[in-house]
LOFIKOL-990834 format. One record per residue (C-alpha): x negated, z negated, y; residue in one letter; residue number from 0; chain. Coordinates in pm, 1 decimal, always signed. Each point is the difference from the previous one (the first is absolute). Layout:
! residues N
((X, Z, Y), A, NUM, A)
...
This chain:
! residues 371
((+1433.1, +1685.1, +2189.5), M, 0, A)
((-203.2, +260.3, -187.9), T, 1, A)
((-82.7, -49.1, -368.0), I, 2, A)
((-371.3, -27.3, +81.0), N, 3, A)
((+73.9, -269.6, +259.2), T, 4, A)
((+216.3, -180.1, -255.3), F, 5, A)
((-283.5, +5.1, -255.2), L, 6, A)
((-251.8, -124.5, +256.8), N, 7, A)
((+237.7, -287.0, +73.2), G, 8, A)
((+35.4, -83.5, -369.9), V, 9, A)
((-376.0, -37.4, -40.8), H, 10, A)
((-29.5, -202.2, +319.9), A, 11, A)
((+274.1, -241.4, -106.5), R, 12, A)
((-151.5, -35.3, -348.1), L, 13, A)
((-334.3, -92.1, +154.9), R, 14, A)
((+157.0, -256.9, +234.3), S, 15, A)
((+90.9, -235.7, -287.7), N, 16, A)
((+283.8, -137.8, +211.6), D, 17, A)
((+298.3, -140.8, -193.8), P, 18, A)
((+258.6, +275.5, -7.3), Q, 19, A)
((+272.1, +152.3, -210.0), K, 20, A)
((-162.6, +269.5, -209.9), I, 21, A)
((+150.8, +258.6, -232.5), T, 22, A)
((-226.4, +211.7, -217.0), I, 23, A)
((+146.3, +341.9, -74.2), V, 24, A)
((-180.3, +112.8, -312.4), T, 25, A)
((+0.3, +331.3, -176.2), G, 26, A)
((-90.7, +35.0, -367.6), N, 27, A)
((-336.5, -15.5, -175.2), D, 28, A)
((-59.7, +376.1, +0.5), S, 29, A)
((-4.6, +7.9, +381.7), A, 30, A)
((+121.2, +358.3, -0.4), D, 31, A)
((+139.0, +183.4, +301.3), L, 32, A)
((+360.9, -109.1, -49.7), D, 33, A)
((-101.0, -362.1, -51.2), S, 34, A)
((-217.1, -12.6, +312.4), V, 35, A)
((+246.9, +180.0, +225.3), V, 36, A)
((+293.1, -208.2, -127.9), S, 37, A)
((-184.3, -324.7, +74.3), A, 38, A)
((-118.9, +111.5, +342.6), L, 39, A)
((+340.4, +139.7, +98.5), S, 40, A)
((+188.3, -310.1, -114.0), F, 41, A)
((-243.6, -235.4, +174.8), A, 42, A)
((-1.4, +200.3, +324.2), Y, 43, A)
((+378.7, +32.2, +19.0), C, 44, A)
((+48.4, -366.4, -89.3), S, 45, A)
((-235.9, -102.2, +280.1), S, 46, A)
((+218.8, +188.1, +247.0), Q, 47, A)
((+306.6, -188.4, -125.4), V, 48, A)
((-176.1, -339.0, -16.8), D, 49, A)
((-316.1, -10.4, +214.8), P, 50, A)
((-49.6, -374.8, -53.8), T, 51, A)
((-85.1, +48.8, -369.4), T, 52, A)
((-336.7, +145.8, -95.3), L, 53, A)
((+71.9, +286.4, -240.3), Y, 54, A)
((-314.0, +99.6, -189.8), V, 55, A)
((-2.9, +342.4, -174.3), P, 56, A)
((-226.9, -63.3, -297.6), L, 57, A)
((-184.0, +275.3, -187.1), V, 58, A)
((-79.4, -136.6, -345.8), K, 59, A)
((-354.5, +134.0, -26.8), V, 60, A)
((-321.6, -87.0, +187.4), P, 61, A)
((-70.8, +198.3, +315.4), L, 62, A)
((-281.3, +196.9, -166.0), A, 63, A)
((+235.9, +128.5, -271.1), D, 64, A)
((+228.0, +179.9, +244.4), I, 65, A)
((-257.5, +280.8, -3.4), E, 66, A)
((+119.2, +81.0, -353.6), L, 67, A)
((+334.6, +92.8, +156.3), R, 68, A)
((-80.9, +259.4, +270.8), P, 69, A)
((+366.4, +106.0, +26.5), E, 70, A)
((+83.7, -336.7, +159.1), I, 71, A)
((-246.7, +46.3, +285.0), D, 72, A)
((+110.6, +363.5, +32.7), Y, 73, A)
((+370.0, -84.3, +36.1), V, 74, A)
((-55.2, -299.6, +226.4), L, 75, A)
((-254.9, +170.8, +224.9), S, 76, A)
((+231.4, +301.9, +29.9), S, 77, A)
((+249.9, -245.4, +150.2), A, 78, A)
((-264.6, -151.6, +230.1), G, 79, A)
((-38.5, -318.9, -206.3), I, 80, A)
((-340.1, -143.0, -90.4), E, 81, A)
((-10.3, -68.5, -372.7), C, 82, A)
((-272.3, -264.2, +23.0), K, 83, A)
((+215.1, -212.5, +228.6), K, 84, A)
((+221.5, -92.6, -296.3), L, 85, A)
((-44.5, -337.1, -171.7), V, 86, A)
((-185.8, +21.0, -333.0), Y, 87, A)
((-38.5, -239.9, -289.1), M, 88, A)
((-346.1, -112.0, +103.7), D, 89, A)
((+120.7, -83.5, +352.5), Q, 90, A)
((+256.7, -267.7, -83.7), I, 91, A)
((+8.8, -298.3, -235.8), D, 92, A)
((+358.0, -28.1, -121.5), V, 93, A)
((-79.0, -315.4, -200.5), S, 94, A)
((-47.5, -189.2, +326.0), K, 95, A)
((+347.3, +102.1, +112.3), L, 96, A)
((+196.5, -84.0, -314.4), E, 97, A)
((+39.5, -368.6, +93.2), T, 98, A)
((+98.0, +77.6, +359.1), Q, 99, A)
((+371.3, -67.2, +46.2), E, 100, A)
((+40.2, +283.8, +249.5), T, 101, A)
((-154.9, +269.3, -221.8), S, 102, A)
((+200.9, +258.3, -193.6), S, 103, A)
((-48.4, +335.5, -169.2), V, 104, A)
((+182.7, +333.4, -10.4), V, 105, A)
((-47.1, +236.4, -293.6), L, 106, A)
((+11.7, +374.8, +54.5), V, 107, A)
((-60.5, +265.3, -265.8), D, 108, A)
((+13.5, -264.3, -276.3), H, 109, A)
((+241.1, -276.8, -91.6), N, 110, A)
((-214.1, -263.3, -168.7), R, 111, A)
((-292.4, -188.1, +152.5), L, 112, A)
((-346.7, +64.1, -141.3), T, 113, A)
((-334.4, -174.5, +62.8), P, 114, A)
((-136.4, -133.4, +228.6), P, 115, A)
((+353.0, -129.4, +68.2), F, 116, A)
((+30.5, -309.3, -221.2), A, 117, A)
((+323.2, -151.9, -131.8), D, 118, A)
((+36.3, -206.3, +317.6), A, 119, A)
((+96.9, +320.4, +181.4), W, 120, A)
((+304.1, +63.8, -221.4), N, 121, A)
((+217.3, -223.4, +218.1), S, 122, A)
((-133.0, +169.2, +312.8), K, 123, A)
((+118.6, +355.0, -74.7), V, 124, A)
((+212.1, +88.1, +302.1), E, 125, A)
((+87.4, +364.8, -67.4), A, 126, A)
((-51.8, +274.2, -257.1), V, 127, A)
((+18.2, +377.1, +51.2), L, 128, A)
((-106.2, +200.3, -302.8), D, 129, A)
((+63.8, +314.9, -203.4), H, 130, A)
((-123.0, -105.3, -343.4), H, 131, A)
((+186.9, -143.4, -298.6), V, 132, A)
((+157.7, -328.5, +110.2), D, 133, A)
((-163.3, -295.5, -176.4), E, 134, A)
((+270.8, -234.9, +127.0), G, 135, A)
((-205.3, -243.3, +208.7), F, 136, A)
((+72.0, -154.9, +343.4), Y, 137, A)
((+373.9, +62.3, -15.2), T, 138, A)
((+64.9, -207.1, +315.0), T, 139, A)
((-234.4, +208.9, +216.2), A, 140, A)
((+165.6, +171.6, +298.0), V, 141, A)
((-23.1, +290.5, +13.9), P, 142, A)
((-55.2, +70.9, -367.9), R, 143, A)
((+28.5, +374.2, -53.5), D, 144, A)
((-143.2, +128.0, -328.7), V, 145, A)
((+102.8, +358.7, -70.7), R, 146, A)
((-162.3, +289.0, -184.8), M, 147, A)
((-41.1, +222.1, +304.2), V, 148, A)
((-294.9, +231.8, +45.6), G, 149, A)
((-188.0, -191.7, +268.4), S, 150, A)
((+9.4, -366.2, +97.1), C, 151, A)
((-56.7, +111.7, +357.3), T, 152, A)
((+349.6, +152.3, -13.2), S, 153, A)
((+141.4, -349.2, -58.7), L, 154, A)
((-194.0, -139.4, +296.7), V, 155, A)
((+141.2, +276.4, +220.5), I, 156, A)
((+349.8, -79.2, -121.5), Q, 157, A)
((-56.1, -369.2, +79.1), H, 158, A)
((-135.6, +65.4, +353.1), F, 159, A)
((+173.2, +326.3, +101.2), P, 160, A)
((-21.7, -53.1, +376.6), D, 161, A)
((-379.4, -12.9, +1.5), Y, 162, A)
((-72.3, +330.5, -173.3), F, 163, A)
((+38.4, +249.2, +281.2), V, 164, A)
((-117.1, +359.4, -59.8), P, 165, A)
((-338.8, +98.7, +145.2), D, 166, A)
((-123.2, -360.0, +24.9), T, 167, A)
((-303.9, -140.7, -183.7), P, 168, A)
((+223.7, -213.6, -223.1), L, 169, A)
((+213.1, +295.5, -107.0), A, 170, A)
((-297.5, +233.2, -38.4), N, 171, A)
((-177.8, -254.0, -219.6), M, 172, A)
((+311.2, -54.0, -215.2), A, 173, A)
((+31.0, +371.1, -73.8), L, 174, A)
((-317.3, -0.4, -212.6), G, 175, A)
((+103.0, -232.8, -283.9), P, 176, A)
((+349.5, +147.1, -18.6), I, 177, A)
((-142.4, +347.0, -58.2), L, 178, A)
((-265.8, -122.8, -243.5), V, 179, A)
((+226.5, -222.7, -208.5), D, 180, A)
((+277.7, +260.1, -25.5), T, 181, A)
((-254.9, +279.7, -64.0), I, 182, A)
((+112.0, +188.7, +307.7), G, 183, A)
((+370.6, -89.5, -36.0), L, 184, A)
((+27.3, +217.0, -310.8), Q, 185, A)
((+320.1, -114.7, -167.2), W, 186, A)
((-83.2, +172.1, -329.2), E, 187, A)
((-297.2, -232.5, -57.7), L, 188, A)
((+226.1, -303.6, -14.6), G, 189, A)
((-148.9, -206.3, +283.8), K, 190, A)
((+227.6, +79.8, +292.4), T, 191, A)
((+319.1, -192.2, +77.7), T, 192, A)
((+259.1, +16.9, +276.1), D, 193, A)
((-162.2, -307.7, +156.2), T, 194, A)
((-330.1, +188.4, +31.8), D, 195, A)
((+168.9, +303.9, +151.0), V, 196, A)
((+189.7, -217.3, +249.3), D, 197, A)
((-325.5, -175.5, +96.8), A, 198, A)
((-178.1, +334.3, +35.3), F, 199, A)
((+273.7, +133.2, +228.6), R, 200, A)
((-8.3, -320.6, +202.5), K, 201, A)
((-373.2, +18.0, +75.0), I, 202, A)
((-17.9, +376.8, +54.3), T, 203, A)
((+325.5, +54.7, +186.7), G, 204, A)
((+62.5, +301.4, -220.4), G, 205, A)
((-292.5, +186.9, +156.0), Q, 206, A)
((-185.4, +85.4, -325.2), M, 207, A)
((+106.4, +289.7, -221.5), D, 208, A)
((-106.0, +56.6, -361.6), D, 209, A)
((-317.7, +181.2, +104.6), A, 210, A)
((-100.1, -287.6, +229.2), D, 211, A)
((+65.0, -253.3, -277.3), I, 212, A)
((-209.6, +196.7, -247.5), K, 213, A)
((-285.4, +42.3, +247.2), K, 214, A)
((-17.0, -368.2, +97.8), R, 215, A)
((+26.6, -117.7, -359.3), H, 216, A)
((-278.3, +232.6, -110.2), E, 217, A)
((-221.0, -116.7, +289.2), E, 218, A)
((+27.9, -362.3, -112.1), I, 219, A)
((-43.4, +86.5, -367.2), E, 220, A)
((-317.8, +193.8, +73.5), R, 221, A)
((-151.8, -311.3, +155.7), V, 222, A)
((+134.2, -226.2, -275.1), K, 223, A)
((-146.6, +228.7, -267.6), S, 224, A)
((-356.5, -29.9, +126.9), R, 225, A)
((-114.5, -197.6, -301.2), V, 226, A)
((-258.3, +221.1, -169.7), T, 227, A)
((-282.3, -197.7, +163.0), H, 228, A)
((+125.0, -332.0, -137.7), L, 229, A)
((-166.2, -157.8, -302.0), C, 230, A)
((+224.6, -96.9, -291.3), T, 231, A)
((+21.4, -363.8, +109.2), R, 232, A)
((+121.4, +103.7, +345.7), D, 233, A)
((+242.4, +253.6, -147.1), L, 234, A)
((+153.7, -273.0, -213.6), L, 235, A)
((+31.9, -256.5, +279.7), R, 236, A)
((+109.9, +235.9, +278.3), K, 237, A)
((+369.3, -43.6, -89.1), D, 238, A)
((+1.5, -286.3, -249.0), Y, 239, A)
((+263.2, -247.2, -113.5), K, 240, A)
((-30.3, -269.6, -263.9), E, 241, A)
((+252.3, -207.7, -194.0), W, 242, A)
((-5.5, -270.6, -266.3), V, 243, A)
((+275.5, +20.8, -263.7), V, 244, A)
((+15.1, -260.4, -277.1), H, 245, A)
((-369.8, -69.1, +52.4), G, 246, A)
((-104.2, +367.7, -9.7), F, 247, A)
((-176.6, +120.3, +316.0), R, 248, A)
((+82.8, +362.4, +78.8), V, 249, A)
((-156.8, +212.3, +271.7), G, 250, A)
((+149.0, +319.6, +142.1), T, 251, A)
((-201.2, +248.4, +205.2), S, 252, A)
((+169.8, +287.3, +178.0), S, 253, A)
((-209.8, +293.7, +117.2), M, 254, A)
((+72.1, +334.2, +173.5), P, 255, A)
((-231.8, +191.4, -229.9), W, 256, A)
((+16.4, +144.9, -350.7), Y, 257, A)
((-164.0, -123.8, -317.1), L, 258, A)
((-183.3, +321.0, -87.2), K, 259, A)
((-180.4, +8.8, +335.7), A, 260, A)
((-101.8, -365.5, -39.4), W, 261, A)
((-138.0, +67.1, -348.3), V, 262, A)
((-175.0, +322.4, +107.7), E, 263, A)
((-167.1, -177.4, +290.8), R, 264, A)
((-126.3, -308.5, -184.6), D, 265, A)
((+8.6, +95.7, -365.9), G, 266, A)
((+231.2, -162.4, -252.3), M, 267, A)
((-248.3, -268.7, -106.0), D, 268, A)
((-54.7, -117.3, +359.8), S, 269, A)
((+371.7, +0.2, +75.8), V, 270, A)
((+62.5, -223.6, -301.9), I, 271, A)
((-298.0, -229.4, +61.0), Q, 272, A)
((+73.3, -46.6, +370.2), D, 273, A)
((+370.1, -62.5, -62.9), T, 274, A)
((-81.5, -253.6, -269.9), Q, 275, A)
((-236.6, -171.9, +242.8), A, 276, A)
((+286.2, -24.9, +248.3), Y, 277, A)
((+227.0, -137.0, -273.9), I, 278, A)
((-256.7, -270.6, -73.1), Q, 279, A)
((-45.6, -73.4, +370.1), E, 280, A)
((+375.3, -56.2, +39.3), R, 281, A)
((+35.5, -173.8, -340.5), H, 282, A)
((+268.3, +247.4, -104.9), L, 283, A)
((+172.0, +42.4, -331.2), D, 284, A)
((+136.8, +341.3, +93.5), F, 285, A)
((-81.4, +250.5, +276.2), E, 286, A)
((+235.2, +283.8, +91.2), I, 287, A)
((-115.2, +291.1, +217.1), V, 288, A)
((+279.9, +202.5, +158.7), L, 289, A)
((-75.3, +330.6, +171.4), T, 290, A)
((+221.3, +207.0, +227.3), G, 291, A)
((-105.9, +328.3, +158.3), Y, 292, A)
((+111.7, +346.4, +104.7), D, 293, A)
((-96.8, +277.5, -243.4), H, 294, A)
((+66.0, +354.4, +120.2), N, 295, A)
((+302.3, -113.4, +198.8), G, 296, A)
((+141.7, -220.5, -277.1), C, 297, A)
((-21.9, -378.2, -3.0), Y, 298, A)
((-165.0, -137.2, -315.9), E, 299, A)
((-55.5, -346.2, -145.1), R, 300, A)
((-235.1, -134.2, -266.7), E, 301, A)
((-64.9, -330.8, -170.6), L, 302, A)
((-314.2, -149.4, -151.9), A, 303, A)
((+33.3, -311.9, -214.9), L, 304, A)
((-292.8, -234.7, -64.7), F, 305, A)
((+85.2, -273.9, -249.5), V, 306, A)
((-252.4, -285.0, +1.1), H, 307, A)
((+205.9, -249.7, -198.6), N, 308, A)
((+100.3, +127.2, -344.3), D, 309, A)
((+325.1, -195.8, +19.2), K, 310, A)
((+119.5, +258.0, +255.9), L, 311, A)
((-72.7, +306.0, -214.2), L, 312, A)
((+364.4, -5.3, -100.6), V, 313, A)
((+98.0, +36.6, +368.6), V, 314, A)
((-211.3, +315.7, +18.0), K, 315, A)
((+172.1, +132.3, -313.1), E, 316, A)
((+345.2, -77.7, +138.5), L, 317, A)
((-80.3, +178.6, +326.7), L, 318, A)
((-110.0, +306.5, -193.4), E, 319, A)
((+337.3, +9.0, -173.0), R, 320, A)
((+209.3, -73.6, +308.2), D, 321, A)
((+199.0, +311.1, +90.2), S, 322, A)
((+72.3, -116.7, +355.9), S, 323, A)
((-362.3, +36.0, +110.9), I, 324, A)
((-76.0, +297.7, -229.9), N, 325, A)
((-373.0, -32.9, -67.0), L, 326, A)
((-204.6, +275.3, -165.0), T, 327, A)
((-370.1, -17.3, -83.9), H, 328, A)
((-246.1, +174.5, +226.5), R, 329, A)
((-238.0, +241.2, -183.4), P, 330, A)
((-300.4, -206.1, +115.1), F, 331, A)
((-19.3, -348.7, -151.7), Q, 332, A)
((-255.1, -279.9, -50.8), P, 333, A)
((-134.2, -72.7, -345.8), K, 334, A)
((+201.1, -319.4, -37.4), D, 335, A)
((+353.7, +129.4, +46.8), T, 336, A)
((+142.9, -304.7, -170.8), A, 337, A)
((-83.6, -211.3, +305.5), H, 338, A)
((-37.2, +263.3, +273.6), I, 339, A)
((+214.7, +310.6, +42.5), T, 340, A)
((+66.5, +250.7, +279.3), F, 341, A)
((+348.3, +147.5, +40.7), Y, 342, A)
((+199.0, +248.6, +198.9), H, 343, A)
((+319.0, -165.9, +122.6), Q, 344, A)
((+300.9, +225.0, -35.4), G, 345, A)
((+232.8, -209.3, +215.4), N, 346, A)
((-139.8, +37.0, +352.4), V, 347, A)
((+276.2, -221.4, +139.1), K, 348, A)
((-164.6, -306.7, -154.3), M, 349, A)
((-264.4, -142.4, +231.6), S, 350, A)
((-155.8, -345.0, -41.4), R, 351, A)
((+323.6, -141.4, +141.5), K, 352, A)
((+175.7, +111.9, -319.4), Q, 353, A)
((-290.2, +3.2, -249.4), V, 354, A)
((-96.8, -362.0, +54.9), W, 355, A)
((+347.8, -146.5, -72.5), P, 356, A)
((-0.1, +205.5, -322.1), L, 357, A)
((-340.6, -137.9, -102.3), V, 358, A)
((+106.4, -351.8, +99.0), Q, 359, A)
((+313.3, +22.3, -214.6), S, 360, A)
((-204.1, +118.2, -299.5), L, 361, A)
((-246.0, -288.7, +34.2), I, 362, A)
((+288.0, -244.2, +26.6), E, 363, A)
((+159.7, +157.5, -307.0), K, 364, A)
((-307.5, -32.6, -221.4), I, 365, A)
((-70.6, -350.3, +133.2), S, 366, A)
((+348.9, -125.2, -84.9), S, 367, A)
((-1.6, +163.1, -344.4), S, 368, A)
((-332.1, -164.5, -90.1), S, 369, A)
((+134.2, -351.8, +58.9), K, 370, A)
């Protein structure tokens, strides 16, 4: 069965409303390339193992929002897979399934359920494959594989090794997120692990040399970096994750662009005003913008901190002093640097996967000390 045929069948079975065993395979809230491919790969392979269960690969954004992520359509279409055949948030009502005894959920690319999955789903978590910091939930799930590898797709390949045959749509699709999340398998940037290399060799059959890897990675990144036409609101929600820690709501927006270009395009005042409007829209206490981009052959990272709740100003100050992330002020700054500051990030090995746990720990620290 082709992946497109599988997806057609998923939609048909969802429309039928017949009682059936259903497992939602959900990626994380950012709906980035790794999240989407991990969910689709896991659901497709699982359906081959157990065709009686309806495995639904869920993309956690509405269908219209996938246009903010052109690299997903590029990678999937390159493998002959139609991106719009996936199942999106506005195409399924998970609340109607939470009371169904035969429903369950699999988490890929995250290890803790987020809305719209209510607490009732906690007992329905069947499996977890993730490469973020382990939050310690769903310890009885099988499999439960939470490891800090480069790409979650690598874990899916390791779990279903017989299905990832070189030069097949499944293998070709899986190559994209592995190259993106490991930044082209560059060990020196701190994202690549042996698991990623083993997965890469599995899906390519050893047929790609360093030049081929670099070329394919750059092709995907060129598509991913087409963001200059996006307004600030779309830039911020293109790759967005949100958490609540001790009552503080924190948003994180990752973008493949650089702060100076954003400011030069819109002007500093508009950048600040539009970001603050987004903060109010999302009811945030703190918004963190993380950039990552290639600059003259060198990978660079930046951070922009927008503090909306004065109680979190101390978190901003602690980040500035933290030697592990190594922040230095950019020469261009807004007027109110007490609440909003732009930084160059010296430690390029720290992506959101490492920055967020640091921020979370600081919020927890100040919250516990204030009691």
